[in-house]
Structures are given as C-alpha cells and as structure tokens.
C-alpha positions, 0 to 999 in steps of 0.5 A, a space after each residue: 894202703 895207698 891204693 885200692 883197685 875195685 872192678 866197680 859196678 855191682 860186682 863187689 857189693 862189699 867194697 863200700 863197707 870195707 872202705 868205711 871200716 878201713 877209715 883210710 881217706 886215701 883209698 875212699 871213692 874220690 881219693 887219690 888211691 881209689 881206682 875203679 877199673 871200669 873207668 873208660 870201658 864201654 859197658 855192654 848188656 845194660 838192661 833196658 828195664 830192671 826186672 827179675 823176669 830177665 833173670 840175674 841182671 846187673 843194673 849198670 851192665 855186665 860187670 865182668 869187664 876183665 873177660 875182654 882183652 881190649 878192656 884188660 888193657 884199659 883196666 891196666 891203664 886205669 891202674 897205672 893212672 891210680 899208681 901215678 896219682 899215688 906216687 904224686 901224693 908221695 912226691 915220687 913222680 919224676 919222668 913218668 909224667 912225660 911218658 904218660 903225657 906222650 904215650 898214653 892218650 893216643 892208644 887209649 883213644 884207639 882202644 876206646 874206638 876199637 871197643 865201640 866198633 866191636 860193640 856195634 858189630 856184636 849188636 847187629 841184628 839185635 837191640 843193644 843198650 
C-alpha cells in the first residue's frame, strides 16, 4: 500500500498493531502515506478529567469526527494532501501543486474558522474544554 488513512485519536486502537505487522515504512505514522483524518479539526467533548465515573470517555475528545459536515470537508482535504504526498514520492505530481497552492489555503482557513464559531455557539451556557 502507498496510502493508509486512519481516523486517529482513540477510535481505532488496532491501527498501531496493524501497521507494525505490515512493516511498510511508507504508511507508518510520519511516513508520506500516513494520513490521520483528524488533522486540522477542532476536537469537541475533550474531557477535563479522565474518570470512568463519566462513563465511556475518549481522552483526546470525541473521535466521531465524520458526523460533522464541515469536518468531512477537512477530512477530504487531509486525504487529498496525503494523496499528493504519495504522488510526489512516486514522481507523478505535475500541475496539482499549482491547484493546491492557489485553491486550498483559503477554504481550509474558512472551514476552521466556521468550526471554531460553531463550537463556541454549542458551548454557550455550559462548560466546554
């Protein structure tokens, strides 16, 4: 495989074992073909304290990032970025560099800003981490 996409966080606890057994450096964390889908997403429901008294908690925040439409766009852009890295290592990138450099930065920043605004609105009247 040249590309491996994982949600990241603590949703897929089996990923490190899988990647270790695969032995493919290209898709190991830090490799050009490794994509953590949560990159660039503002996480919600990050616990203030880690205690089972709160029920089933996720230490890094809610890992179900694919349920938010804005987050899905950011996930898509993260995957696109990973594909471009892989294409570069294979020597297959030509004009896509121009497209990414001109088209992506603006929308990504707008999406992040919209996500922060939505999180602030959702936190009104209650404490959010």
